[in-house]
N, C-alpha and C positions, 0 to 999 in steps of 0.2 A: 503494499499500500503506499502510495506516494504523499506527501503532505498537501496535495491538492484535491485528493479523493476525499468524499465525505461519507461519514457512517451514519445511519440513521439509527435512532433508538431500538429500530426492531432489528437490526443486524450487527449491533456493536457487539453482543455477545453469543451471535450464532456460530454454531459448530456443525451446521447441518452439512453432511457428505463427509465428514472428516472422520479418521479412524485414529481412535484415542486407546493406546495400550497401558494398563495401570496394573503394576505388580502389587502383590498384598491386598488384593481387591475382594475376597471375599467376607470381610467384615471390616469394622472400623474405619478409618480415614480412607484407606483405599475405596473401599464400599461405596461411601458418601459421595467421592469425587467420581467414580464411574455412574453413579445414578444421576448426578446433577449434569454430567457431560452428555449423557442421554437423553436426558431432558432438554437440552439445548440442540439436541439433532444428532449429536455424533453416533458412529457406532464404535461400541467399545468392547475390549477384550477384557474378560476377568480371569485373574490368574493368582492362584495360592498354590500349595503345595498339595492339596486334596481335592481330587476332580469334584467329588460329591458337593462338596461345599461350594466349589465354583459355579456349578450346575444349577443350586438352588439359587443364588444370586442373580445369575443370567435369566433364568426362567421369570423370575421376579420382576425383573428389569423390562423385558420383554413384554409380559403381561401388563405392566404399568405404562408402557409407552405405545401399545398396540401394533407393534412390528417387531422384527428380528433387529433389535437395536444392540445386543449382547451377545457374545460367544465366549463360551468357557474353555479355557486350556490350562491344565495344571502344569506348575513349573517350579521346581527348586532351584531357587535363583542361586545357589551355591556352587552348582554345575554349569559349566560353561557350555556343554552340549544341549543341557535343558534350555538354556536361554536362547540359543540359535534356533532350536525347536519351535520355542514360543515366538520368535520372530518370523518364522517360515510359516508357521500356522495362521500367524495375523495377516500376513501378506495374502495367504491362499483365501482366506475367508472375507476380509474387507478391502484389501488392496494397501497402497503405500500408507504407512504409519505418518500420520501429520504431527501427533504429539505423544509423546512418551512419558510417563509418569512414574518415576522411580520411587516407589512407597515401600517396598518390602524391607524390613530390617531385623535384626535379632539384639537382644541383651540378656546373654544368659548369666549375667554376673552383676551382683548388688553390693558394693561393700566399697572398701579402700583401694585404691590402684595397686598399691605395693603386694596385696593380697591376690591378685587376680592370676589365676594359672595360665601358664603358657599357650594351652589349647585353647581356651576361652578368649585370650587376647587375639590369638590368630583367627579365631572363627568370627569375632566381633570385625576384623578389620577386613578380613577377606568378604565377607558377607554384605556389610555396610559400606564398604569402598570399592575394592575389586569388582564385585559382581555388578555394582552401577557403571563402574568404567566399561566393563565388559558390555554390558547391554546398551548403553548409550552408543559405542562405538559399532554396534551392530545395525542400529537405526539410523545413524548418522550418514552413512552414505547414499541411502535412499533420498533422504532429506537433502542432501547436497545436490544430487542430480535433478531434483525438482525445483531446488530455488526456494524452499521455504520449509518451516518446521519449528516446533517448541519442545524443549527437553525442560520437565519439571522435576527436581528431586526433593523429596521430602526430608528435608534435614530435622533439626530440633534447637530449641533454646538453650540445650545441654552443649552446643556445640560453640556456644557465646560466652557463657560464665564456667566458672570452676565449680567442683562439686566435690564431696567426700564421699560419695556412693557412685557416681555416674561418669568417673574419669575416663575410661578408656571408651566407652560409648560415646562421651563428648567429643572425645579425640575422633573418633570416627566421623562424626558429625560435622566436625569442622572441617575435616578434608571434602566433606560433600559441598560445602562453600565454595572451597577452591576448585573442584571439579567443575562446576558450574561457570565459575570465572574462567577457566583455562578455554572451555567448550565456546563460551561467548566470543573470545578473543578469536580463537581459531577459525570457528565457522560463521562469525558474523558476516563475512563478506557473501556468503551462500545465503544470507537472508534467515540463518537459523537463530533462534533465540535459546537462551539457556539461563534458569533461575531456580532460586531455592525458596521453599517455603518453610520456616522453623516455628512450628507450634510448641506452645507451652504445654500443660498438663492438659490432655484431652480424655474424656471418660471413654475409654476403648479397653479391650481385653490386654493391650499390650501394656499399658499404665495402671492396670488395677490394682498392684500393690500400693499405688500410692492414694488413688482415690476412695478404694475400698475401706480403708482406715481412717474413722472420723476424725481422729486425732490429727493425723498427718494432713489431711485434707483441711483441716480447720488453720493449722499451722499455716501451709503453704498459701491458702486463699485469702490470710489476713494480710498478706504482703502484696496482694494484686488490687488494683484499683477497683477492679469488677467483682471483686471477693467471691469469685468462684472458679471452677473449672471449666473448660469449652467442652462443646459437642462436636462430634466428627463433622457434622453440617457446616459447622462455622469455620472448618478449613476449606470444604469443597468449593464454595464460592470464589475462594482465591485461585484454586486451580483452573476454574472455567474462565477466569479473568486471564490467567497466564497462558491458557491455550487458544484464547479468542484474539480477534482483531483489537480488542481493546486495549491490549497490551503491546501492540506492535512496535513500540518504542524503547520497551524497556527488556534488558538482557544484562546479565551477570549480577543480579542483585539478589537479595535476600529479603524475604517479607517476614517479620516476627509478628505472631498472632498467638498473643499469651495472656490476653485480658489487661495488659498494661503491667505485668510483673517487672520487666526489665528497667522499666522507666521509673519504678517506685521504689522508695526507701521506706516502705511501711510507716509505722508509727515515728520514725526518727526525725 
């Protein structure tokens, strides 16, 4: 889109005809993103490790939208060959990938960084960083050939602040910020954008150790201006923005969506 082209209110966030691949989309933030993208007209690939869980979400989206808007493809992102199969299945079903949402992640350890086992450290960095690197560079050549595309990496506020319990997870999420910046610089001339979303604590299965403990929830919420945790759908709108023409001049950036936690000093 050039500076002289005008977008109407009707097509600003329109994703009609686009193909959006979302990893980790059988529940939580990924599912919410997939549902909202489909609502805006996109064809979406639902992916997680378990085919049955993916099938349920895809069927629900198709019923809601009244069309074949979603297709389920199981994939363990830790395995490079499964990622390539995921990309190939997407191309076969819906055609070229217009938007890739790297959402799936792991965090097998909660505690001081000094105590994390080596295998857990390697697993976090491999899945949260290397797998995203693999998948992005499987999707990018097709985007470059067509001269357009959007990469969205779901990072975390843990990649912005220090933590006594999420240090290595935060390290992996900080790397995701840099990955988006690198892709933005390398592929910007091909009209490909790359951005991150950094959620705060969202009520998902992934973060249930935090929000299911009333004391922890109260303590964390107290330091947030909105005084609460977020819901998956409150992240999905940002992903629609980054996938659509509305964000056509935005690249290499990180959107923090955390209820204001990072800008607040609590009661100090």
